[in-house]
CHARMM internal coordinates of N, CA and C (Angstrom, degrees):
IC EDIT
DIST 1 N 1 CA 1.4470
DIST 1 CA 1 C 1.5319
ANGL 1 N 1 CA 1 C 108.12
DIST 1 C 2 N 1.3153
ANGL 1 CA 1 C 2 N 116.17
DIHE 1 N 1 CA 1 C 2 N 142.26
DIST 2 N 2 CA 1.4567
ANGL 1 C 2 N 2 CA 122.22
DIHE 1 CA 1 C 2 N 2 CA 178.17
DIST 2 CA 2 C 1.5270
ANGL 2 N 2 CA 2 C 109.71
DIHE 1 C 2 N 2 CA 2 C -88.57
DIST 2 C 3 N 1.3297
ANGL 2 CA 2 C 3 N 116.85
DIHE 2 N 2 CA 2 C 3 N 133.74
DIST 3 N 3 CA 1.4645
ANGL 2 C 3 N 3 CA 121.74
DIHE 2 CA 2 C 3 N 3 CA 179.04
DIST 3 CA 3 C 1.5278
ANGL 3 N 3 CA 3 C 109.42
DIHE 2 C 3 N 3 CA 3 C -64.64
DIST 3 C 4 N 1.3347
ANGL 3 CA 3 C 4 N 118.39
DIHE 3 N 3 CA 3 C 4 N 127.76
DIST 4 N 4 CA 1.4673
ANGL 3 C 4 N 4 CA 120.50
DIHE 3 CA 3 C 4 N 4 CA -179.85
DIST 4 CA 4 C 1.5368
ANGL 4 N 4 CA 4 C 112.88
DIHE 3 C 4 N 4 CA 4 C -71.26
DIST 4 C 5 N 1.3258
ANGL 4 CA 4 C 5 N 118.10
DIHE 4 N 4 CA 4 C 5 N -10.77
DIST 5 N 5 CA 1.4621
ANGL 4 C 5 N 5 CA 121.78
DIHE 4 CA 4 C 5 N 5 CA -178.94
DIST 5 CA 5 C 1.5227
ANGL 5 N 5 CA 5 C 112.72
DIHE 4 C 5 N 5 CA 5 C -95.16
DIST 5 C 6 N 1.3557
ANGL 5 CA 5 C 6 N 116.84
DIHE 5 N 5 CA 5 C 6 N -49.72
DIST 6 N 6 CA 1.4688
ANGL 5 C 6 N 6 CA 120.24
DIHE 5 CA 5 C 6 N 6 CA -175.20
DIST 6 CA 6 C 1.5308
ANGL 6 N 6 CA 6 C 113.32
DIHE 5 C 6 N 6 CA 6 C -113.89
DIST 6 C 7 N 1.3167
ANGL 6 CA 6 C 7 N 116.98
DIHE 6 N 6 CA 6 C 7 N -7.54
DIST 7 N 7 CA 1.4718
ANGL 6 C 7 N 7 CA 123.98
DIHE 6 CA 6 C 7 N 7 CA 178.16
DIST 7 CA 7 C 1.5262
ANGL 7 N 7 CA 7 C 114.18
DIHE 6 C 7 N 7 CA 7 C 72.21
DIST 7 C 8 N 1.3371
ANGL 7 CA 7 C 8 N 118.83
DIHE 7 N 7 CA 7 C 8 N 9.52
DIST 8 N 8 CA 1.4685
ANGL 7 C 8 N 8 CA 120.73
DIHE 7 CA 7 C 8 N 8 CA 175.05
DIST 8 CA 8 C 1.5282
ANGL 8 N 8 CA 8 C 109.36
DIHE 7 C 8 N 8 CA 8 C -84.94
DIST 8 C 9 N 1.3352
ANGL 8 CA 8 C 9 N 115.16
DIHE 8 N 8 CA 8 C 9 N 162.26
DIST 9 N 9 CA 1.4636
ANGL 8 C 9 N 9 CA 120.68
DIHE 8 CA 8 C 9 N 9 CA -179.45
DIST 9 CA 9 C 1.5317
ANGL 9 N 9 CA 9 C 110.44
DIHE 8 C 9 N 9 CA 9 C -69.60
DIST 9 C 10 N 1.3320
ANGL 9 CA 9 C 10 N 116.08
DIHE 9 N 9 CA 9 C 10 N 133.81
DIST 10 N 10 CA 1.4593
ANGL 9 C 10 N 10 CA 121.74
DIHE 9 CA 9 C 10 N 10 CA 178.73
DIST 10 CA 10 C 1.5286
ANGL 10 N 10 CA 10 C 109.67
DIHE 9 C 10 N 10 CA 10 C -92.65
DIST 10 C 11 N 1.3197
ANGL 10 CA 10 C 11 N 116.71
DIHE 10 N 10 CA 10 C 11 N 156.12
DIST 11 N 11 CA 1.4657
ANGL 10 C 11 N 11 CA 122.79
DIHE 10 CA 10 C 11 N 11 CA 178.73
DIST 11 CA 11 C 1.5285
ANGL 11 N 11 CA 11 C 109.52
DIHE 10 C 11 N 11 CA 11 C -94.49
DIST 11 C 12 N 1.3296
ANGL 11 CA 11 C 12 N 116.69
DIHE 11 N 11 CA 11 C 12 N 132.01
DIST 12 N 12 CA 1.4600
ANGL 11 C 12 N 12 CA 122.68
DIHE 11 CA 11 C 12 N 12 CA 177.16
DIST 12 CA 12 C 1.5194
ANGL 12 N 12 CA 12 C 108.60
DIHE 11 C 12 N 12 CA 12 C -82.36
DIST 12 C 13 N 1.3214
ANGL 12 CA 12 C 13 N 116.66
DIHE 12 N 12 CA 12 C 13 N 139.29
DIST 13 N 13 CA 1.4545
ANGL 12 C 13 N 13 CA 120.09
DIHE 12 CA 12 C 13 N 13 CA 178.61
DIST 13 CA 13 C 1.5193
ANGL 13 N 13 CA 13 C 111.21
DIHE 12 C 13 N 13 CA 13 C -173.62
DIST 13 C 14 N 1.3473
ANGL 13 CA 13 C 14 N 115.78
DIHE 13 N 13 CA 13 C 14 N -155.35
DIST 14 N 14 CA 1.4603
ANGL 13 C 14 N 14 CA 120.96
DIHE 13 CA 13 C 14 N 14 CA -173.84
DIST 14 CA 14 C 1.5224
ANGL 14 N 14 CA 14 C 111.47
DIHE 13 C 14 N 14 CA 14 C -138.57
DIST 14 C 15 N 1.3105
ANGL 14 CA 14 C 15 N 115.74
DIHE 14 N 14 CA 14 C 15 N 143.51
DIST 15 N 15 CA 1.4466
ANGL 14 C 15 N 15 CA 123.74
DIHE 14 CA 14 C 15 N 15 CA 168.27
DIST 15 CA 15 C 1.5177
ANGL 15 N 15 CA 15 C 104.14
DIHE 14 C 15 N 15 CA 15 C -93.63
DIST 15 C 16 N 1.3542
ANGL 15 CA 15 C 16 N 117.15
DIHE 15 N 15 CA 15 C 16 N 118.05
DIST 16 N 16 CA 1.4603
ANGL 15 C 16 N 16 CA 120.73
DIHE 15 CA 15 C 16 N 16 CA -171.47
DIST 16 CA 16 C 1.5211
ANGL 16 N 16 CA 16 C 111.67
DIHE 15 C 16 N 16 CA 16 C -127.47
DIST 16 C 17 N 1.3255
ANGL 16 CA 16 C 17 N 115.46
DIHE 16 N 16 CA 16 C 17 N 150.87
DIST 17 N 17 CA 1.4524
ANGL 16 C 17 N 17 CA 121.36
DIHE 16 CA 16 C 17 N 17 CA 174.73
DIST 17 CA 17 C 1.5184
ANGL 17 N 17 CA 17 C 110.14
DIHE 16 C 17 N 17 CA 17 C -167.02
DIST 17 C 18 N 1.3402
ANGL 17 CA 17 C 18 N 115.68
DIHE 17 N 17 CA 17 C 18 N 161.42
DIST 18 N 18 CA 1.4644
ANGL 17 C 18 N 18 CA 119.12
DIHE 17 CA 17 C 18 N 18 CA -179.49
DIST 18 CA 18 C 1.5234
ANGL 18 N 18 CA 18 C 113.03
DIHE 17 C 18 N 18 CA 18 C -139.43
DIST 18 C 19 N 1.3237
ANGL 18 CA 18 C 19 N 118.09
DIHE 18 N 18 CA 18 C 19 N 8.82
DIST 19 N 19 CA 1.4515
ANGL 18 C 19 N 19 CA 120.69
DIHE 18 CA 18 C 19 N 19 CA 178.08
DIST 19 CA 19 C 1.5146
ANGL 19 N 19 CA 19 C 114.56
DIHE 18 C 19 N 19 CA 19 C 87.63
DIST 19 C 20 N 1.3314
ANGL 19 CA 19 C 20 N 117.76
DIHE 19 N 19 CA 19 C 20 N -13.66
DIST 20 N 20 CA 1.4585
ANGL 19 C 20 N 20 CA 121.30
DIHE 19 CA 19 C 20 N 20 CA -179.86
DIST 20 CA 20 C 1.5173
ANGL 20 N 20 CA 20 C 112.00
DIHE 19 C 20 N 20 CA 20 C -105.40
DIST 20 C 21 N 1.3282
ANGL 20 CA 20 C 21 N 116.40
DIHE 20 N 20 CA 20 C 21 N -27.69
DIST 21 N 21 CA 1.4570
ANGL 20 C 21 N 21 CA 121.49
DIHE 20 CA 20 C 21 N 21 CA -176.77
DIST 21 CA 21 C 1.5256
ANGL 21 N 21 CA 21 C 109.52
DIHE 20 C 21 N 21 CA 21 C -122.48
DIST 21 C 22 N 1.3242
ANGL 21 CA 21 C 22 N 116.92
DIHE 21 N 21 CA 21 C 22 N 175.12
DIST 22 N 22 CA 1.4536
ANGL 21 C 22 N 22 CA 121.99
DIHE 21 CA 21 C 22 N 22 CA 179.00
DIST 22 CA 22 C 1.5232
ANGL 22 N 22 CA 22 C 110.60
DIHE 21 C 22 N 22 CA 22 C -68.02
DIST 22 C 23 N 1.3250
ANGL 22 CA 22 C 23 N 116.49
DIHE 22 N 22 CA 22 C 23 N 152.89
DIST 23 N 23 CA 1.4604
ANGL 22 C 23 N 23 CA 122.34
DIHE 22 CA 22 C 23 N 23 CA 176.39
DIST 23 CA 23 C 1.5282
ANGL 23 N 23 CA 23 C 107.06
DIHE 22 C 23 N 23 CA 23 C -72.64
DIST 23 C 24 N 1.3415
ANGL 23 CA 23 C 24 N 116.99
DIHE 23 N 23 CA 23 C 24 N 131.20
DIST 24 N 24 CA 1.4654
ANGL 23 C 24 N 24 CA 121.88
DIHE 23 CA 23 C 24 N 24 CA -175.66
DIST 24 CA 24 C 1.5187
ANGL 24 N 24 CA 24 C 112.18
DIHE 23 C 24 N 24 CA 24 C -129.58
DIST 24 C 25 N 1.3446
ANGL 24 CA 24 C 25 N 114.48
DIHE 24 N 24 CA 24 C 25 N 155.37
DIST 25 N 25 CA 1.4558
ANGL 24 C 25 N 25 CA 122.85
DIHE 24 CA 24 C 25 N 25 CA 169.55
DIST 25 CA 25 C 1.5222
ANGL 25 N 25 CA 25 C 106.93
DIHE 24 C 25 N 25 CA 25 C -98.88
DIST 25 C 26 N 1.3296
ANGL 25 CA 25 C 26 N 116.66
DIHE 25 N 25 CA 25 C 26 N 130.52
DIST 26 N 26 CA 1.4623
ANGL 25 C 26 N 26 CA 121.55
DIHE 25 CA 25 C 26 N 26 CA 178.06
DIST 26 CA 26 C 1.5127
ANGL 26 N 26 CA 26 C 108.76
DIHE 25 C 26 N 26 CA 26 C -129.01
DIST 26 C 27 N 1.3330
ANGL 26 CA 26 C 27 N 116.36
DIHE 26 N 26 CA 26 C 27 N 120.22
DIST 27 N 27 CA 1.4528
ANGL 26 C 27 N 27 CA 121.17
DIHE 26 CA 26 C 27 N 27 CA 179.43
DIST 27 CA 27 C 1.5179
ANGL 27 N 27 CA 27 C 110.37
DIHE 26 C 27 N 27 CA 27 C -64.68
DIST 27 C 28 N 1.3168
ANGL 27 CA 27 C 28 N 116.39
DIHE 27 N 27 CA 27 C 28 N 140.23
DIST 28 N 28 CA 1.4598
ANGL 27 C 28 N 28 CA 121.92
DIHE 27 CA 27 C 28 N 28 CA -179.58
DIST 28 CA 28 C 1.5268
ANGL 28 N 28 CA 28 C 110.10
DIHE 27 C 28 N 28 CA 28 C -58.93
DIST 28 C 29 N 1.3193
ANGL 28 CA 28 C 29 N 116.45
DIHE 28 N 28 CA 28 C 29 N 133.35
DIST 29 N 29 CA 1.4535
ANGL 28 C 29 N 29 CA 122.04
DIHE 28 CA 28 C 29 N 29 CA 177.77
DIST 29 CA 29 C 1.5227
ANGL 29 N 29 CA 29 C 114.09
DIHE 28 C 29 N 29 CA 29 C 84.40
DIST 29 C 30 N 1.3385
ANGL 29 CA 29 C 30 N 117.77
DIHE 29 N 29 CA 29 C 30 N -0.64
DIST 30 N 30 CA 1.4584
ANGL 29 C 30 N 30 CA 121.14
DIHE 29 CA 29 C 30 N 30 CA 179.13
DIST 30 CA 30 C 1.5189
ANGL 30 N 30 CA 30 C 109.22
DIHE 29 C 30 N 30 CA 30 C -120.06
DIST 30 C 31 N 1.3230
ANGL 30 CA 30 C 31 N 115.85
DIHE 30 N 30 CA 30 C 31 N 143.26
DIST 31 N 31 CA 1.4548
ANGL 30 C 31 N 31 CA 121.46
DIHE 30 CA 30 C 31 N 31 CA 179.86
DIST 31 CA 31 C 1.5243
ANGL 31 N 31 CA 31 C 108.78
DIHE 30 C 31 N 31 CA 31 C -112.67
DIST 31 C 32 N 1.3283
ANGL 31 CA 31 C 32 N 116.67
DIHE 31 N 31 CA 31 C 32 N 136.87
DIST 32 N 32 CA 1.4551
ANGL 31 C 32 N 32 CA 120.54
DIHE 31 CA 31 C 32 N 32 CA 177.63
DIST 32 CA 32 C 1.5205
ANGL 32 N 32 CA 32 C 109.57
DIHE 31 C 32 N 32 CA 32 C -81.06
DIST 32 C 33 N 1.3266
ANGL 32 CA 32 C 33 N 116.14
DIHE 32 N 32 CA 32 C 33 N 128.91
DIST 33 N 33 CA 1.4628
ANGL 32 C 33 N 33 CA 121.11
DIHE 32 CA 32 C 33 N 33 CA 177.88
DIST 33 CA 33 C 1.5312
ANGL 33 N 33 CA 33 C 109.47
DIHE 32 C 33 N 33 CA 33 C -80.21
DIST 33 C 34 N 1.3053
ANGL 33 CA 33 C 34 N 115.74
DIHE 33 N 33 CA 33 C 34 N 170.67
DIST 34 N 34 CA 1.4661
ANGL 33 C 34 N 34 CA 120.33
DIHE 33 CA 33 C 34 N 34 CA 177.37
DIST 34 CA 34 C 1.5257
ANGL 34 N 34 CA 34 C 110.09
DIHE 33 C 34 N 34 CA 34 C -61.35
DIST 34 C 35 N 1.3396
ANGL 34 CA 34 C 35 N 117.22
DIHE 34 N 34 CA 34 C 35 N -40.01
DIST 35 N 35 CA 1.4722
ANGL 34 C 35 N 35 CA 119.93
DIHE 34 CA 34 C 35 N 35 CA 179.45
DIST 35 CA 35 C 1.5302
ANGL 35 N 35 CA 35 C 110.89
DIHE 34 C 35 N 35 CA 35 C -66.85
DIST 35 C 36 N 1.3564
ANGL 35 CA 35 C 36 N 118.37
DIHE 35 N 35 CA 35 C 36 N -34.31
DIST 36 N 36 CA 1.4722
ANGL 35 C 36 N 36 CA 121.32
DIHE 35 CA 35 C 36 N 36 CA 174.78
DIST 36 CA 36 C 1.5184
ANGL 36 N 36 CA 36 C 109.81
DIHE 35 C 36 N 36 CA 36 C -61.59
DIST 36 C 37 N 1.3263
ANGL 36 CA 36 C 37 N 116.02
DIHE 36 N 36 CA 36 C 37 N -45.16
DIST 37 N 37 CA 1.4606
ANGL 36 C 37 N 37 CA 120.57
DIHE 36 CA 36 C 37 N 37 CA -179.12
DIST 37 CA 37 C 1.5260
ANGL 37 N 37 CA 37 C 111.38
DIHE 36 C 37 N 37 CA 37 C -64.41
DIST 37 C 38 N 1.3335
ANGL 37 CA 37 C 38 N 116.80
DIHE 37 N 37 CA 37 C 38 N -40.98
DIST 38 N 38 CA 1.4597
ANGL 37 C 38 N 38 CA 120.85
DIHE 37 CA 37 C 38 N 38 CA 179.16
DIST 38 CA 38 C 1.5310
ANGL 38 N 38 CA 38 C 111.27
DIHE 37 C 38 N 38 CA 38 C -66.19
DIST 38 C 39 N 1.3292
ANGL 38 CA 38 C 39 N 116.79
DIHE 38 N 38 CA 38 C 39 N -33.97
DIST 39 N 39 CA 1.4586
ANGL 38 C 39 N 39 CA 122.00
DIHE 38 CA 38 C 39 N 39 CA -179.64
DIST 39 CA 39 C 1.5289
ANGL 39 N 39 CA 39 C 112.08
DIHE 38 C 39 N 39 CA 39 C -78.93
DIST 39 C 40 N 1.3445
ANGL 39 CA 39 C 40 N 117.12
DIHE 39 N 39 CA 39 C 40 N -11.46
DIST 40 N 40 CA 1.4616
ANGL 39 C 40 N 40 CA 120.52
DIHE 39 CA 39 C 40 N 40 CA 179.49
DIST 40 CA 40 C 1.5172
ANGL 40 N 40 CA 40 C 114.21
DIHE 39 C 40 N 40 CA 40 C 88.24
DIST 40 C 41 N 1.3323
ANGL 40 CA 40 C 41 N 117.46
DIHE 40 N 40 CA 40 C 41 N 15.32
DIST 41 N 41 CA 1.4597
ANGL 40 C 41 N 41 CA 121.48
DIHE 40 CA 40 C 41 N 41 CA 179.50
DIST 41 CA 41 C 1.5240
ANGL 41 N 41 CA 41 C 111.01
DIHE 40 C 41 N 41 CA 41 C -57.44
DIST 41 C 42 N 1.3244
ANGL 41 CA 41 C 42 N 116.39
DIHE 41 N 41 CA 41 C 42 N 128.57
DIST 42 N 42 CA 1.4538
ANGL 41 C 42 N 42 CA 121.92
DIHE 41 CA 41 C 42 N 42 CA 175.93
DIST 42 CA 42 C 1.5168
ANGL 42 N 42 CA 42 C 116.29
DIHE 41 C 42 N 42 CA 42 C 79.49
DIST 42 C 43 N 1.3391
ANGL 42 CA 42 C 43 N 119.35
DIHE 42 N 42 CA 42 C 43 N 1.94
DIST 43 N 43 CA 1.4706
ANGL 42 C 43 N 43 CA 120.89
DIHE 42 CA 42 C 43 N 43 CA -178.29
DIST 43 CA 43 C 1.5203
ANGL 43 N 43 CA 43 C 110.23
DIHE 42 C 43 N 43 CA 43 C -66.61
DIST 43 C 44 N 1.3313
ANGL 43 CA 43 C 44 N 115.37
DIHE 43 N 43 CA 43 C 44 N 128.94
DIST 44 N 44 CA 1.4570
ANGL 43 C 44 N 44 CA 122.04
DIHE 43 CA 43 C 44 N 44 CA 179.56
DIST 44 CA 44 C 1.5213
ANGL 44 N 44 CA 44 C 111.11
DIHE 43 C 44 N 44 CA 44 C -111.25
DIST 44 C 45 N 1.3295
ANGL 44 CA 44 C 45 N 117.47
DIHE 44 N 44 CA 44 C 45 N -40.77
DIST 45 N 45 CA 1.4687
ANGL 44 C 45 N 45 CA 121.80
DIHE 44 CA 44 C 45 N 45 CA -177.00
DIST 45 CA 45 C 1.5176
ANGL 45 N 45 CA 45 C 110.05
DIHE 44 C 45 N 45 CA 45 C -156.93
DIST 45 C 46 N 1.3231
ANGL 45 CA 45 C 46 N 115.31
DIHE 45 N 45 CA 45 C 46 N 173.46
DIST 46 N 46 CA 1.4640
ANGL 45 C 46 N 46 CA 120.26
DIHE 45 CA 45 C 46 N 46 CA 175.29
DIST 46 CA 46 C 1.5212
ANGL 46 N 46 CA 46 C 109.32
DIHE 45 C 46 N 46 CA 46 C -71.00
DIST 46 C 47 N 1.3111
ANGL 46 CA 46 C 47 N 116.10
DIHE 46 N 46 CA 46 C 47 N 169.21
DIST 47 N 47 CA 1.4646
ANGL 46 C 47 N 47 CA 122.09
DIHE 46 CA 46 C 47 N 47 CA -177.15
DIST 47 CA 47 C 1.5239
ANGL 47 N 47 CA 47 C 112.34
DIHE 46 C 47 N 47 CA 47 C -62.64
DIST 47 C 48 N 1.3013
ANGL 47 CA 47 C 48 N 114.46
DIHE 47 N 47 CA 47 C 48 N 154.16
DIST 48 N 48 CA 1.4539
ANGL 47 C 48 N 48 CA 123.27
DIHE 47 CA 47 C 48 N 48 CA 175.21
DIST 48 CA 48 C 1.5283
ANGL 48 N 48 CA 48 C 107.22
DIHE 47 C 48 N 48 CA 48 C -130.60
DIST 48 C 49 N 1.2957
ANGL 48 CA 48 C 49 N 119.50
DIHE 48 N 48 CA 48 C 49 N 168.82
DIST 49 N 49 CA 1.4683
ANGL 48 C 49 N 49 CA 121.56
DIHE 48 CA 48 C 49 N 49 CA -179.23
DIST 49 CA 49 C 1.5127
ANGL 49 N 49 CA 49 C 111.14
DIHE 48 C 49 N 49 CA 49 C -82.14
DIST 49 C 50 N 1.3184
ANGL 49 CA 49 C 50 N 116.36
DIHE 49 N 49 CA 49 C 50 N 139.70
DIST 50 N 50 CA 1.4635
ANGL 49 C 50 N 50 CA 122.54
DIHE 49 CA 49 C 50 N 50 CA 174.46
DIST 50 CA 50 C 1.5152
ANGL 50 N 50 CA 50 C 113.19
DIHE 49 C 50 N 50 CA 50 C 88.11
DIST 50 C 51 N 1.3262
ANGL 50 CA 50 C 51 N 114.96
DIHE 50 N 50 CA 50 C 51 N 153.77
DIST 51 N 51 CA 1.4567
ANGL 50 C 51 N 51 CA 122.16
DIHE 50 CA 50 C 51 N 51 CA 179.18
DIST 51 CA 51 C 1.5207
ANGL 51 N 51 CA 51 C 110.03
DIHE 50 C 51 N 51 CA 51 C -84.79
DIST 51 C 52 N 1.3366
ANGL 51 CA 51 C 52 N 115.98
DIHE 51 N 51 CA 51 C 52 N 137.76
DIST 52 N 52 CA 1.4531
ANGL 51 C 52 N 52 CA 119.88
DIHE 51 CA 51 C 52 N 52 CA 175.61
DIST 52 CA 52 C 1.5227
ANGL 52 N 52 CA 52 C 110.47
DIHE 51 C 52 N 52 CA 52 C -150.68
DIST 52 C 53 N 1.3325
ANGL 52 CA 52 C 53 N 115.01
DIHE 52 N 52 CA 52 C 53 N 156.71
DIST 53 N 53 CA 1.4655
ANGL 52 C 53 N 53 CA 122.88
DIHE 52 CA 52 C 53 N 53 CA 177.53
DIST 53 CA 53 C 1.5251
ANGL 53 N 53 CA 53 C 105.62
DIHE 52 C 53 N 53 CA 53 C -147.90
DIST 53 C 54 N 1.3327
ANGL 53 CA 53 C 54 N 116.45
DIHE 53 N 53 CA 53 C 54 N 108.57
DIST 54 N 54 CA 1.4604
ANGL 53 C 54 N 54 CA 121.79
DIHE 53 CA 53 C 54 N 54 CA -175.22
DIST 54 CA 54 C 1.5264
ANGL 54 N 54 CA 54 C 109.12
DIHE 53 C 54 N 54 CA 54 C -112.68
DIST 54 C 55 N 1.3391
ANGL 54 CA 54 C 55 N 118.22
DIHE 54 N 54 CA 54 C 55 N 118.11
DIST 55 N 55 CA 1.4642
ANGL 54 C 55 N 55 CA 120.17
DIHE 54 CA 54 C 55 N 55 CA 179.13
DIST 55 CA 55 C 1.5278
ANGL 55 N 55 CA 55 C 110.81
DIHE 54 C 55 N 55 CA 55 C -70.48
DIST 55 C 56 N 1.3369
ANGL 55 CA 55 C 56 N 115.88
DIHE 55 N 55 CA 55 C 56 N 148.81
DIST 56 N 56 CA 1.4599
ANGL 55 C 56 N 56 CA 120.11
DIHE 55 CA 55 C 56 N 56 CA 179.04
DIST 56 CA 56 C 1.5166
ANGL 56 N 56 CA 56 C 111.99
DIHE 55 C 56 N 56 CA 56 C -170.10
DIST 56 C 57 N 1.3189
ANGL 56 CA 56 C 57 N 114.88
DIHE 56 N 56 CA 56 C 57 N -175.30
DIST 57 N 57 CA 1.4623
ANGL 56 C 57 N 57 CA 123.24
DIHE 56 CA 56 C 57 N 57 CA -179.53
DIST 57 CA 57 C 1.5281
ANGL 57 N 57 CA 57 C 107.93
DIHE 56 C 57 N 57 CA 57 C -125.36
DIST 57 C 58 N 1.3590
ANGL 57 CA 57 C 58 N 117.54
DIHE 57 N 57 CA 57 C 58 N 138.79
DIST 58 N 58 CA 1.4542
ANGL 57 C 58 N 58 CA 122.33
DIHE 57 CA 57 C 58 N 58 CA -176.97
DIST 58 CA 58 C 1.5201
ANGL 58 N 58 CA 58 C 110.38
DIHE 57 C 58 N 58 CA 58 C -126.65
DIST 58 C 59 N 1.3390
ANGL 58 CA 58 C 59 N 116.51
DIHE 58 N 58 CA 58 C 59 N 133.77
DIST 59 N 59 CA 1.4620
ANGL 58 C 59 N 59 CA 122.37
DIHE 58 CA 58 C 59 N 59 CA 174.91
DIST 59 CA 59 C 1.5215
ANGL 59 N 59 CA 59 C 107.94
DIHE 58 C 59 N 59 CA 59 C -105.59
DIST 59 C 60 N 1.3231
ANGL 59 CA 59 C 60 N 116.35
DIHE 59 N 59 CA 59 C 60 N 114.66
DIST 60 N 60 CA 1.4606
ANGL 59 C 60 N 60 CA 121.53
DIHE 59 CA 59 C 60 N 60 CA -178.59
DIST 60 CA 60 C 1.5251
ANGL 60 N 60 CA 60 C 110.94
DIHE 59 C 60 N 60 CA 60 C -66.18
DIST 60 C 61 N 1.3350
ANGL 60 CA 60 C 61 N 117.82
DIHE 60 N 60 CA 60 C 61 N -38.26
DIST 61 N 61 CA 1.4678
ANGL 60 C 61 N 61 CA 121.64
DIHE 60 CA 60 C 61 N 61 CA -178.04
DIST 61 CA 61 C 1.5305
ANGL 61 N 61 CA 61 C 111.44
DIHE 60 C 61 N 61 CA 61 C -65.81
DIST 61 C 62 N 1.3252
ANGL 61 CA 61 C 62 N 116.93
DIHE 61 N 61 CA 61 C 62 N -48.67
DIST 62 N 62 CA 1.4714
ANGL 61 C 62 N 62 CA 121.71
DIHE 61 CA 61 C 62 N 62 CA -176.39
DIST 62 CA 62 C 1.5305
ANGL 62 N 62 CA 62 C 113.07
DIHE 61 C 62 N 62 CA 62 C -87.35
DIST 62 C 63 N 1.3361
ANGL 62 CA 62 C 63 N 115.48
DIHE 62 N 62 CA 62 C 63 N -15.15
DIST 63 N 63 CA 1.4707
ANGL 62 C 63 N 63 CA 121.70
DIHE 62 CA 62 C 63 N 63 CA -175.74
DIST 63 CA 63 C 1.5327
ANGL 63 N 63 CA 63 C 110.64
DIHE 62 C 63 N 63 CA 63 C 59.82
DIST 63 C 64 N 1.3275
ANGL 63 CA 63 C 64 N 115.63
DIHE 63 N 63 CA 63 C 64 N 41.83
DIST 64 N 64 CA 1.4694
ANGL 63 C 64 N 64 CA 122.20
DIHE 63 CA 63 C 64 N 64 CA 178.61
DIST 64 CA 64 C 1.5243
ANGL 64 N 64 CA 64 C 109.33
DIHE 63 C 64 N 64 CA 64 C -112.30
DIST 64 C 65 N 1.3278
ANGL 64 CA 64 C 65 N 115.47
DIHE 64 N 64 CA 64 C 65 N 140.80
DIST 65 N 65 CA 1.4552
ANGL 64 C 65 N 65 CA 123.20
DIHE 64 CA 64 C 65 N 65 CA 177.56
DIST 65 CA 65 C 1.5263
ANGL 65 N 65 CA 65 C 107.33
DIHE 64 C 65 N 65 CA 65 C -120.56
DIST 65 C 66 N 1.3059
ANGL 65 CA 65 C 66 N 116.48
DIHE 65 N 65 CA 65 C 66 N 128.40
DIST 66 N 66 CA 1.4635
ANGL 65 C 66 N 66 CA 121.62
DIHE 65 CA 65 C 66 N 66 CA 178.40
DIST 66 CA 66 C 1.5199
ANGL 66 N 66 CA 66 C 108.38
DIHE 65 C 66 N 66 CA 66 C -114.77
DIST 66 C 67 N 1.3351
ANGL 66 CA 66 C 67 N 116.00
DIHE 66 N 66 CA 66 C 67 N 122.78
DIST 67 N 67 CA 1.4637
ANGL 66 C 67 N 67 CA 121.21
DIHE 66 CA 66 C 67 N 67 CA 177.76
DIST 67 CA 67 C 1.5201
ANGL 67 N 67 CA 67 C 108.78
DIHE 66 C 67 N 67 CA 67 C -129.08
DIST 67 C 68 N 1.3296
ANGL 67 CA 67 C 68 N 116.15
DIHE 67 N 67 CA 67 C 68 N 150.38
DIST 68 N 68 CA 1.4536
ANGL 67 C 68 N 68 CA 122.11
DIHE 67 CA 67 C 68 N 68 CA 173.80
DIST 68 CA 68 C 1.5258
ANGL 68 N 68 CA 68 C 107.40
DIHE 67 C 68 N 68 CA 68 C -97.08
DIST 68 C 69 N 1.3049
ANGL 68 CA 68 C 69 N 116.48
DIHE 68 N 68 CA 68 C 69 N 137.45
DIST 69 N 69 CA 1.4697
ANGL 68 C 69 N 69 CA 120.20
DIHE 68 CA 68 C 69 N 69 CA 179.97
DIST 69 CA 69 C 1.5260
ANGL 69 N 69 CA 69 C 109.70
DIHE 68 C 69 N 69 CA 69 C -133.39
DIST 69 C 70 N 1.3156
ANGL 69 CA 69 C 70 N 114.93
DIHE 69 N 69 CA 69 C 70 N 158.39
DIST 70 N 70 CA 1.4633
ANGL 69 C 70 N 70 CA 122.74
DIHE 69 CA 69 C 70 N 70 CA 171.01
DIST 70 CA 70 C 1.5034
ANGL 70 N 70 CA 70 C 106.78
DIHE 69 C 70 N 70 CA 70 C -122.52
DIST 70 C 71 N 1.3115
ANGL 70 CA 70 C 71 N 116.70
DIHE 70 N 70 CA 70 C 71 N 129.35
DIST 71 N 71 CA 1.4512
ANGL 70 C 71 N 71 CA 121.62
DIHE 70 CA 70 C 71 N 71 CA 178.89
DIST 71 CA 71 C 1.5150
ANGL 71 N 71 CA 71 C 107.96
DIHE 70 C 71 N 71 CA 71 C -115.11
DIST 71 C 72 N 1.3311
ANGL 71 CA 71 C 72 N 115.92
DIHE 71 N 71 CA 71 C 72 N 121.14
DIST 72 N 72 CA 1.4665
ANGL 71 C 72 N 72 CA 120.73
DIHE 71 CA 71 C 72 N 72 CA 178.22
DIST 72 CA 72 C 1.5276
ANGL 72 N 72 CA 72 C 108.55
DIHE 71 C 72 N 72 CA 72 C -69.79
DIST 72 C 73 N 1.3056
ANGL 72 CA 72 C 73 N 114.92
DIHE 72 N 72 CA 72 C 73 N 133.11
DIST 73 N 73 CA 1.4683
ANGL 72 C 73 N 73 CA 119.39
DIHE 72 CA 72 C 73 N 73 CA 179.87
DIST 73 CA 73 C 1.4959
ANGL 73 N 73 CA 73 C 110.58
DIHE 72 C 73 N 73 CA 73 C -114.01
END
COOR INIT
IC SEED 1 N 1 CA 1 C
IC BUILD
């Protein structure tokens, strides 16, 4: 996907969390090592309750994350 801000290619990946650790961004096809986790690689926010994995696109240059969501009304 092309970034709507800078027009560079965005990286596909997931916003992940499980309620025990910090919420992280993980690029698709790449696994975070223990040293990555200790260094804070991919940390987006503090922990939240429940396990989740939300697909999205990330632009490293603009530091923008685009995700699709459905909100029950």
